[in-house]
N, C-alpha and C positions, 0 to 999 in steps of 0.2 A: 822710205818716209811714209808718214800717215798723212791722209787727204785733209785739206783744209776743211774746217767746220763750215756747215752752209750758213750764209746770213741772208736774211730775208730784205729784200729790196722792195722798192714801190711797186705797185700792180701786182703784188703776190708773187714776184719772181725770187727766186733763190740763186745767189752767186756762188758758183764754184769753180775753181782752177780758171779763173779768167772767163768763164761763161755764164751766161743767165740761163736758168731754167725756169719756166712760167709753168706753174701747175694750176689747172682748173677743175671745177667740179665734174665728176663724172668721168671726163676723158683722160685724167691723169696729168698730162703735160700738154703744152703747146710746143711749137718749134723752138729748137735751141739756137740761141743768138750770141754770137761772140761779143764779148764785153770790149769795150774800146782799148783796154790795158792788157788784153791778151797776148801771150808772147808763146808761139809754137802750138801744139796740139795737145787735147786733152787725152790722157792715156786711160788704158783698161783699167789699171790700178786705181786711178782717181775715181772713175764711174764706180767700180766695186766698194771701194773703201768710203766713198762719200755717201752713196745709196744705202748700204747695208750697215756701215757703222756708223757715219755721222747722222743719217735720218732714222734710221731704225734703232740704234742703240746710243743715243745722245742723252745721258741723264742729265738732270737739273744739277747745278753746281752745288757743293756742300756749303754750309754755312761759313763765313770767314773766321769761325772760331771753334774749337774742339767741343764736343758734346758734353754738357755739364748737368749735374744734379743742383738744382736751383733750391734755395731755402728763401722764405720770405724775411727780408730784412725790416727791422722797426726804426729806420732812420729815414731822413727826408731824401728823396730822389735827387733833388737839386743839389747835393753835396757831390755827387758823381757824374751827374749827366746834364747837358745844356740841351733843352728842348726848342725845337723850332715852332712856336705856336702858330705861325701863320702857314706852316705846312701840314694841312690835315691830309693823312693818306687814306683814311676810311673811318667808318663808324657805324653804329647801329643801336640796337636797344640797350645794349651793354656798356657803351661808352665810345670814346673817340681814340682814334690812333694818329699819333704824330711822329715826325721825324726828329730824332736826337743824336746827340754825339757824346761819346764816352769822353769825359774832361782828361782823363790820364793816359788814354791811348788814342784819341782822335777817331776811333771806329763809330762809323755810321749805323745808326740802329733805328728800331722803332719802337715807341712807348706807347702802350695800350692802356688808357687811364678808366677804370670802372669805379662808379660810385654807387653807394647804397650798402646796408649791412648785410642784406640777403644775396646780393650780388657778389659781395666780397667772399663769401663763403663759397659760391659756385665757381669763382675764380681760383680759389685755392685748391678746388677739386681738379681743375682744369690744368693746374701747375704739377698735381701728382701725375695726371696723364702723360703730359707733355715730358715730364723727367724720364719715363719710361720709353721714350720714341726717339729714335736716331736714324733717320731715313732721309734721302736727298729730296723726296717729294714731299716731305712734311716741315713745317716751319719749326725754328729751334728757339728755345728760350734762352736767355742770356743772363737776366738779373730780375729781381721782383722786391718791390718796396710796398709796405702797408703804413698808411696814414690812419688819422681818426675816422675820417668819411670816405676814403678812397684806398683803391689798391691799384699799383701800377706794374705792368708786365713789361720788361724790356726784351724785345724780340729781335731775330734777325730781320734785316731791312731788305726789303724787294721793291724796285722801282716801277715794275711793270703794270700795277694796278689789279683791280678784279677781273677776272676772265670774263664775267659778263659785260663789262664795259669795253672790253677788247673786241668780242666778236659781234657787239652790237654797234659798234662805231660805224659810221658810213663810209669811211674810207677804208675799212678792214674788208678784204674780199676773202671770206672764209671757204675753204677747200675741204673736201673728203679728206685729203691727206692731213691737213692741219686737225680737223677732228679726230683722225686716228691716232695722231700724235698725243693730242690731249688726253684722250681716253685711255690710252695705253698707261699714261704716266698716273691718271686717277686711280686705274685698277692696281697698278703696282703698289701705290700707296695704300689703297684700301685692303690689300692682300697682306700688306705689312701689318696693317692694324689687326687683321683677323689671326695672323701668326701670333700675336701677343695677346690674343683675347679681349681686343678693344673694339667697341662700337662707336662710330662718330654720331650718328643718327640726326645729322642736320648737313648733309652734303648738298650743295647748291653753287652754282657759279659765283656767287658772292663770298663764299668761303673757300674759293680756289683763286691764288694770287699768280699773276705772270712775273717771272724771274726779271724780265725786261720787255721792253716794246717791240724788239725786233726779232726774237725768238719765239718757239714754241714751248719753253721750259715752265713747268708749273710747280706750286706748292701748296698743299692743303693746310688751312688754318682752322680755330676755333673749336676746340676740344672740350667738353664737359660743361657748355654754356647754354643748353638747349631744354626748355621746359616741354615743349610740344613740337617743335620744329616749323618748318614754313610749309603750309598746307599743299602747296604745288608739287612739292617734293617728297610728299610723306607716302610710304608704302600703306597699303590696305590694313595690315595688321596694328600699326601704328594708331591709325584713326579710330579703330575699334577697341584700342586698347588690349590687344591680343599679345601673345607672346612674340618677342622680338629676337632675332639672331643675325647671324652674319648676312643671310640673304637681304635682310631689311636694308641694309646700306647699299646692295647691289640694285635694288629697285630706283634708289636715288640716281646711282650710276647711269642706268637707263634712261631716266628722265634728263639728264644732263646731256646724255649723248644725243637723243632725240631733239633737244633744245638747239642744238647746233643748227637745226633746220626751223623747228618751231617749238612752241611750248605744249605739250601733250595733253596736259589736264586743266590748264588755266581757265578758270570761268570768271563770270562778272563778279561773284562774291567769293568768299572763303567757302560758304555752304555749297555753292555750285561746284567749285573746284573739288571739294572733298567727295561729293557726289559722283564726280566724273571718275576719280580715284577709285571709289568702292566698286563703280561698275566696270572698270578697267576699260574705259571708253576711249580708245584712240585708233589711229590708223595712218596709212601712208598715203593717203589721196591727195593732199595738198599738193600744190604747185613746186613747193620747196624740195620735195622729195622725188621729183621725176627722173633726175639722174643720180640717183643714190643708188649704191651697188647693192645686189643681192646679199653679199657678206655683211654688209653695215646693217641692212634691214633685218638679217638674221639674227645678229647680235644684238639689237636693240629687243627683238621679239622674244629672246631668251630672258630677258631680264626684266621686261614689264609684263610679267605674268603673276598671278596670285600665288601659285604652287609651283614647286620644282623649279625655282629660279636658280641659275648657275651662281657659282660662288665667286670670291675673288680670284682663287687660282685659276679657274676655267676662264674667267673673263680676261685674265692677263694673256692666257693662250689664245683666245679669240682676238683679242686686239692686236696680238703679236702676229698671227696668220694674216689678219687682213692687212697689216702695214708692210708684211712680207710681199704679200701679193701685188700690193701697189707699188713698191719698190722695185721688184722685178719686171712689172709692166713698164714702169718710166725706164728701167735700165735698157730694155730691149727697144724702146723708142729711141732713146739717146744714141744706142749703138747703131741703129738704122740710120739716124740722121748724120751721125759721124762718118759712117760708111759712104753716104750720098755725098757728103761735103768733101770727102777725099777724091771721090770720084770726079766732082766736078773740077776740083783745083788741078788734079791730073790731067784733065782734058784741057783745061786752060792752058796749062804749062806745054802741052804738046802743039797747041797753037800758036 
């Protein structure tokens, strides 16, 4: 039988096989505690399956519909969908996103409404890009409608919110394992884009959505809607209008990974931020990085360099290796704790 998928509990604990595994920054895990509903013991197979399969290779769920090539319809969106105008899921310079329901099926989706003639053309470019994308870490497009002054994209619905909001929540205790899991998925998504000769050019935590509030699964959004990007995440070649290529997106991945601790280049103004980017001014001196592993530091360092940046494929492998090392460490600790538990139990039985 397959191991149960890990479910994140409060205080950054993961429940598996009736046990709570508490993961902490730097050290990996805290002592294993039996959950009140536990029955019997946790087996080697549960340990191996959960740590290597559930944690190490647990992809985001696919969209609740088959991938489709969407054409823009010249009809009213309200003839097919009911929008919940009080449920704003997000928004930015290009418009607002609302929760909606397809009338014919009852399927819950997200409606992104963009207004303005110029913006409408940008959205049509995004539709062309999304129609080419079919990956579990990429948001999927379901439908599209054009009106006189707006265009509406009907997208896959995710209720986890923006990654940035998740990791900055005061009740969220971000561990290095969480950061590795997030980064691994981002790298896999970017690698997929690179395989299809697509550049995102605006990767940032606001453009990465969590599938839900209890897990670590994410999806990348917003393709083709960028003029200049966000200064804090721009690669040096973008700032100076130089040639951009696949490593350009990898710089942004490096900034996002670093941001799981702090923001590497954020200044008081956009000009100051851009200056920090051009000078490649960053380090690991802050207190937030005291317990960061050398593997994680090396991974970030290979991304935040002006030249010879690693590409998406290499980044996947690096995140892959870091996660494997972490899971092996956790497995060894759990095994030791379980052996000690068995020893204590046997001694109690003898007495």
